[in-house]
C-alpha positions in Angstrom: 19.5 26.0 -58.1 21.7 28.9 -57.0 25.3 27.6 -57.2 26.9 30.7 -55.8 24.7 31.0 -52.7 25.7 29.8 -49.3 24.0 26.5 -49.1 21.3 26.1 -46.4 22.2 24.4 -43.1 19.7 22.0 -41.4 16.4 22.3 -39.7 15.4 20.5 -36.5 12.0 20.0 -35.0 10.6 18.1 -32.0 7.3 17.6 -30.2 6.8 16.0 -26.7 3.4 15.2 -25.2 2.5 13.0 -22.2 -0.3 11.7 -24.4 -0.4 10.0 -27.8 -0.8 12.6 -30.6 -0.7 12.5 -34.4 3.1 12.6 -34.4 3.2 11.5 -38.0 1.4 14.6 -39.3 3.0 17.0 -36.8 6.5 16.1 -37.8 5.6 16.3 -41.5 4.2 19.8 -41.0 7.2 20.9 -38.9 9.8 19.6 -41.3 8.0 21.0 -44.4 8.0 24.4 -42.8 11.8 24.1 -42.3 12.4 22.7 -45.8 14.3 25.8 -46.8 17.0 24.9 -44.4 17.8 21.6 -46.2 16.6 19.9 -49.3 18.9 16.9 -49.5 17.4 14.4 -47.0 15.2 14.2 -44.0 14.1 11.8 -41.2 12.4 11.4 -37.9 12.3 9.3 -34.7 9.0 8.6 -32.9 8.5 7.6 -29.3 5.7 5.0 -29.4 4.7 2.9 -26.4 8.1 3.4 -24.8 10.0 2.5 -27.9 11.9 4.7 -30.4 11.2 4.0 -34.1 13.2 5.9 -36.8 12.6 6.4 -40.5 14.8 8.4 -42.8 15.8 8.8 -46.5 17.1 11.2 -49.1 14.8 13.6 -50.9 12.4 16.4 -50.1 10.0 16.3 -47.2 6.7 15.7 -48.9 8.2 13.1 -51.3 9.7 11.3 -48.3 6.4 11.2 -46.4 4.4 10.3 -49.5 6.3 7.0 -49.7 5.4 5.9 -46.2 2.4 3.6 -46.4 2.1 2.5 -42.8 1.7 6.0 -41.2 -0.3 4.7 -38.3 2.9 3.0 -37.0 4.4 6.4 -36.4 1.7 7.7 -34.0 3.2 8.3 -30.5 3.6 10.8 -27.8 6.9 12.4 -29.0 8.8 12.9 -32.2 12.0 14.6 -33.4 13.0 15.3 -37.0 15.7 16.7 -39.2 15.8 18.2 -42.8 19.3 18.2 -44.1 21.9 19.9 -46.2 25.2 18.2 -45.6 28.0 20.3 -44.1 30.2 17.6 -42.7 29.9 13.9 -43.7 29.0 14.3 -47.4 25.8 13.0 -49.0 26.0 9.3 -47.9 22.7 7.9 -46.6 24.6 6.7 -43.6 24.9 10.4 -42.5 21.2 11.2 -42.6 19.7 12.2 -39.2 18.3 11.3 -36.7 21.1 9.2 -35.3 20.1 6.7 -32.6 21.7 4.5 -30.0 20.6 1.0 -29.1 20.7 -1.1 -25.9 22.2 -4.6 -25.8 18.9 -6.0 -27.1 19.0 -3.9 -30.3 16.3 -1.5 -29.2 16.7 2.2 -29.7 16.9 4.0 -26.4 18.1 7.5 -27.6 17.9 9.6 -30.7 19.2 13.0 -31.6 19.0 15.7 -34.3 21.6 18.5 -34.7 22.0 21.7 -36.6 25.5 23.1 -36.6 29.1 21.9 -37.0 31.8 20.9 -34.5 35.4 22.0 -35.1 36.9 19.2 -33.0 34.7 16.3 -33.9 37.5 14.3 -35.7 39.7 14.2 -32.7 36.8 13.2 -30.4 35.7 10.4 -32.8 39.2 9.0 -32.9 39.4 8.9 -29.0 36.0 7.2 -28.8 36.8 4.7 -31.4 40.0 3.8 -29.6 37.9 3.0 -26.6 35.8 0.6 -28.6 32.8 2.9 -29.3 31.4 2.1 -32.8 30.1 4.7 -35.3 27.5 4.1 -38.0 28.1 7.2 -40.2 31.1 7.6 -42.5 31.7 10.9 -40.8 29.2 13.0 -38.9 29.8 15.4 -36.0 26.2 14.9 -35.0 26.9 11.2 -34.3 29.9 12.3 -32.2 27.5 14.3 -30.0 25.2 11.2 -29.7 28.0 8.8 -28.7 29.3 11.2 -26.1 25.9 11.6 -24.6 25.5 7.8 -24.5 28.9 7.4 -22.9 28.2 9.9 -20.2 24.7 8.6 -19.6 26.2 5.3 -18.5 28.6 7.2 -16.2 26.0 9.6 -14.7 23.2 7.3 -13.4 21.3 7.8 -16.6 21.0 11.6 -15.9 20.4 13.2 -19.3 21.1 16.7 -17.9 24.5 15.6 -16.5 25.3 13.7 -19.7 24.6 16.8 -21.8 26.7 19.0 -19.6 29.7 16.7 -19.7 29.3 16.3 -23.5 29.4 20.1 -24.0 32.6 20.3 -22.1 34.2 18.2 -24.7 32.7 19.6 -27.9 33.6 22.9 -29.6 31.7 24.7 -32.3 28.1 25.4 -33.2 25.3 23.2 -32.1 21.5 23.3 -31.6 20.4 19.8 -30.6 17.2 17.9 -29.7 17.5 14.6 -27.8 14.7 12.0 -27.5 14.7 9.3 -24.9 12.0 6.9 -23.8 10.7 9.2 -21.1 11.9 12.7 -21.9 13.1 15.1 -24.5 15.9 17.7 -24.2 16.9 20.7 -26.3 20.2 22.6 -25.9 22.3 25.2 -27.7 26.0 26.0 -27.7 27.2 28.8 -25.4 27.5 31.3 -28.3 24.0 30.5 -29.6 25.3 30.5 -33.2 22.5 28.3 -34.6 18.9 29.2 -33.8 16.5 27.1 -31.7 13.2 28.1 -30.0 10.4 26.5 -28.1 6.7 26.8 -27.9 3.5 25.0 -26.9 0.8 23.2 -28.8 -1.4 23.1 -25.7 -0.8 23.3 -21.9 1.1 20.0 -21.8 2.6 19.6 -25.3 6.0 21.2 -26.0 7.5 22.1 -29.4 11.1 22.7 -30.3 12.1 24.2 -33.7 15.0 25.8 -35.5 12.6 28.7 -36.4 9.3 30.0 -35.2 7.7 29.1 -38.6 7.9 25.5 -37.6 5.9 26.2 -34.4 3.4 28.2 -36.5 3.0 25.3 -39.0 1.5 23.0 -36.4 -0.8 25.6 -34.8 1.4 26.2 -31.7 2.5 29.4 -30.1 6.0 30.6 -29.6 7.2 31.0 -26.0 10.9 32.1 -26.5 14.2 31.1 -27.9 16.3 28.5 -26.1 19.0 30.6 -24.6 22.7 30.2 -25.6 24.2 27.6 -23.3 20.7 26.5 -22.0 19.3 23.0 -21.6 15.5 22.5 -21.5 14.2 19.1 -20.6 10.5 18.0 -20.7 9.1 14.7 -19.5 6.1 12.5 -19.2 5.1 14.1 -15.9 4.3 17.3 -17.8 7.2 19.1 -16.1 9.8 21.4 -17.8 13.3 21.9 -16.4 15.7 24.7 -17.3 19.4 24.6 -16.6 22.7 25.9 -18.0 25.7 24.2 -19.5 28.9 24.2 -17.6 30.1 27.8 -17.7 32.8 28.5 -20.3 35.1 31.6 -19.8 34.8 34.5 -22.3 31.8 33.0 -24.0 29.5 35.6 -25.6 26.3 35.3 -27.6 27.0 35.3 -31.3 24.0 34.3 -33.4 24.7 33.9 -37.1 23.9 37.2 -38.9 23.3 35.3 -42.1 20.1 33.8 -40.5 18.6 37.3 -41.0 20.1 37.9 -44.4 19.3 34.6 -46.2 18.8 31.4 -44.2 15.6 31.9 -42.2 12.1 32.3 -43.6 10.9 35.9 -43.7 7.9 35.0 -41.4 10.2 33.7 -38.6 11.4 35.4 -35.5 15.1 34.7 -34.6 16.0 35.8 -31.1 12.6 37.5 -31.1 13.7 39.7 -34.0 11.5 39.8 -37.1 13.5 38.5 -40.1 11.3 40.3 -42.7 11.8 43.7 -41.0 15.6 43.2 -40.9 15.6 42.5 -44.7 13.4 45.5 -45.4 15.5 47.8 -43.3 18.6 46.6 -45.2 17.1 47.9 -48.4 16.3 51.3 -46.8 19.9 51.6 -45.6 21.2 50.6 -49.0 19.5 53.6 -50.5 20.6 56.0 -47.8 24.1 54.7 -48.1 24.3 55.1 -51.9 21.3 56.7 -53.6 20.9 56.4 -57.4 18.4 57.6 -59.9 16.4 54.8 -61.5 13.0 53.8 -63.0 12.4 50.5 -61.2 13.6 48.4 -58.3 13.5 44.6 -58.6 14.5 41.9 -56.1 15.9 38.5 -56.7 13.3 36.0 -55.4 12.8 35.2 -52.7 15.2 36.6 -50.1 16.1 39.7 -52.1 12.5 40.9 -52.4 12.0 42.4 -48.8 15.2 44.5 -49.3 14.0 45.7 -52.7 10.7 46.8 -51.1 12.7 48.7 -48.4 14.8 50.3 -51.1 11.7 51.3 -53.0 10.1 52.9 -49.8 13.3 54.9 -49.0 13.9 56.1 -52.6 10.3 56.5 -54.0 11.4 54.4 -57.0 8.6 51.9 -57.7 9.2 48.2 -56.9 8.0 45.7 -59.5 8.2 41.9 -59.2 9.4 41.5 -62.8 11.7 38.6 -62.1 9.4 35.6 -62.4 10.5 32.6 -60.4 9.6 29.0 -61.5 8.4 27.6 -58.2 8.4 24.0 -59.4 12.2 23.7 -59.6 13.7 22.2 -56.5 17.3 22.1 -55.5 18.0 18.6 -56.7 19.7 19.4 -60.1 23.2 17.9 -60.4 24.9 19.7 -63.2 28.6 19.0 -63.5 29.4 21.6 -66.2 29.7 25.3 -65.2 28.0 26.3 -68.5 24.9 24.3 -67.7 24.9 25.5 -64.1 24.7 29.1 -65.3 21.9 28.3 -67.7 19.9 27.1 -64.7 19.4 30.8 -63.8 17.3 31.2 -67.0 15.2 28.2 -66.0 14.6 29.4 -62.5 14.3 33.2 -63.1 12.9 34.9 -66.2 12.1 38.6 -66.6 9.0 40.3 -67.9 10.6 42.0 -71.0 8.3 44.9 -71.4 9.0 46.1 -67.9 12.8 46.2 -68.5 13.4 47.5 -72.0 14.9 51.0 -71.9 14.6 51.2 -68.1 17.2 52.1 -65.5 17.1 49.2 -63.0 18.2 48.7 -59.5 18.4 44.9 -58.8 18.8 43.8 -55.2 20.0 40.4 -54.0 20.6 39.2 -50.4 24.3 38.6 -51.1 27.0 38.0 -53.7 29.1 34.9 -53.1 30.8 33.6 -56.2 29.2 36.1 -58.5 28.2 33.6 -61.2 24.4 33.9 -60.7 24.7 37.7 -60.4 26.6 37.9 -63.7 24.1 35.7 -65.4 21.2 37.8 -64.1 22.8 41.0 -65.4 23.3 39.3 -68.8 19.6 38.4 -68.9 18.6 42.0 -68.1 21.0 43.5 -70.6 19.7 41.1 -73.3 16.1 42.3 -72.4 17.1 45.9 -73.1 17.9 47.4 -69.7 19.4 50.9 -70.1 21.3 50.9 -66.8 21.8 48.3 -64.2 22.7 49.1 -60.6 23.4 46.1 -58.5 22.9 46.2 -54.7 23.8 43.5 -52.1 21.8 43.5 -48.9 24.8 42.2 -47.0 28.5 43.2 -46.8 31.1 41.6 -49.1 31.7 38.0 -48.2 35.4 37.3 -47.7 35.4 34.1 -45.7 33.8 30.6 -45.6 31.7 29.4 -42.7 32.7 26.2 -40.9 30.1 26.6 -38.2 27.2 24.8 -39.8 26.9 26.2 -43.3 28.2 24.6 -46.5 30.1 27.5 -48.2 32.7 28.0 -51.0 36.4 28.2 -50.2 38.1 31.6 -50.1 39.4 31.1 -53.6 35.8 31.0 -55.0 34.6 34.1 -53.2 34.4 37.1 -55.6 34.9 39.7 -52.8 37.9 37.9 -51.4 39.6 37.8 -54.7 38.7 41.3 -55.8 39.0 43.9 -53.0 38.4 46.8 -55.3 34.7 47.1 -55.9 35.3 48.5 -59.4 36.8 45.2 -60.4 33.6 43.4 -59.4 31.5 46.0 -61.3 33.4 45.1 -64.5 33.1 41.4 -63.9 29.3 41.7 -63.4 29.0 44.3 -66.2 26.9 46.7 -64.1 26.8 50.5 -64.0 27.3 50.6 -60.3 27.6 48.2 -57.4 27.1 48.7 -53.7 27.2 46.4 -50.7 25.5 47.1 -47.4 28.2 48.4 -45.0 29.1 46.5 -41.8 28.2 49.6 -39.8 24.7 49.6 -41.3 24.3 45.9 -40.8 25.2 46.2 -37.1 22.9 49.2 -36.9 20.0 47.3 -38.4 20.4 44.3 -36.1 20.5 46.5 -33.1 23.5 45.1 -31.3 26.9 43.5 -31.8 25.9 40.1 -30.4 26.2 38.3 -33.8 28.7 36.3 -35.8 30.0 38.2 -38.7 32.8 35.7 -39.6 32.0 35.5 -43.3 32.3 39.3 -43.6 35.2 40.0 -41.3 37.1 36.7 -40.9 36.6 36.8 -37.2 34.7 33.9 -35.8 33.4 33.2 -32.3 35.0 29.7 -32.3 38.3 29.1 -33.9 38.8 26.2 -36.2 41.3 23.5 -35.0 
């Protein structure tokens, strides 16, 4: 496990059909495709014969589904699911999604999955609790969204669209959400569009919602487009689809998370119709243009550093070789309390091909440098293997701030670039011959516009923390 990476966020997925389909297999495929976004827990809610049935547990997706013996009980016409890395609420099983609401007879009538983080959830929860609204989770901003929607449903003649619009007036932060009711499904994003969400079709009457296009691909569907920032899409049993906008908020601008392209998303995904792999490859090309160096071989830290290293190789003519071998059978479930053991995990997960390193001048490229502990350990391994020179390149700018909009990140005191403004100091800490970060100007140039959140690089966020 990489302990100095930004931890992944969450992945959400949903399918709605007017007819009964193999929802059990479809949600399994969709969540497995989004497993990279969260490895801590997962769950799903199925709409079957007008009733919502939920199942959730900690663990990886395939392990979770393997334990379900009565799979035929989860065949229905609609399903939503979530794969989780906790941001708010900690690791308690009470905080695993989906969250669902029940009627007076104890039957589930609504269920939601959410990717993101609210900055005012604590205050809203206190207000709702003071009005007698009960919560199941120890703390979850996702459940705050659910309870607000429930409250406004009862005040809006059961209109899901109106309930969502009223809910989003109250909440503040990053949110991509899928809602399941007994006769419809809705998907909506915050007005900044910070967290990704797209929709596609499985056939002419079956709709798919997914955090990334790779989820749509996994079930054999086709991508239509992204859910727009501030948009609500509702599909129902009449095969109709309805598009509307959230209540307008002043001075709201599109600000998709730039780290989706750098690290979070799968390289085969499109985010905002932009190819993630191409962005990563271009970052490697820009790194060479920005700071060329003579070397014998370019290597990338698997997996997200590899496309950038290929781009660097193309621009420089220095051969790329996959000489860092990744053990693909190690998950992210190791709990190692001691720093010494955490650093040794790098040896277990990544091991170099020694003959390709000894006596060579090496350019090593990673997607980012957060704490610097993994980078330092990798350099140690390469030095031990006999590397003549090591030039470290980060395919993102220096990270100087934590993210509170849906990503579990270290505090400022743990960020190496926040604590060491002078790049030469970091070079000494990592024990490298040179160090270069992708510049902000080049990152903006690669992405093609300024409609992104760069908060972890600049300290300026589209939503301010309360």
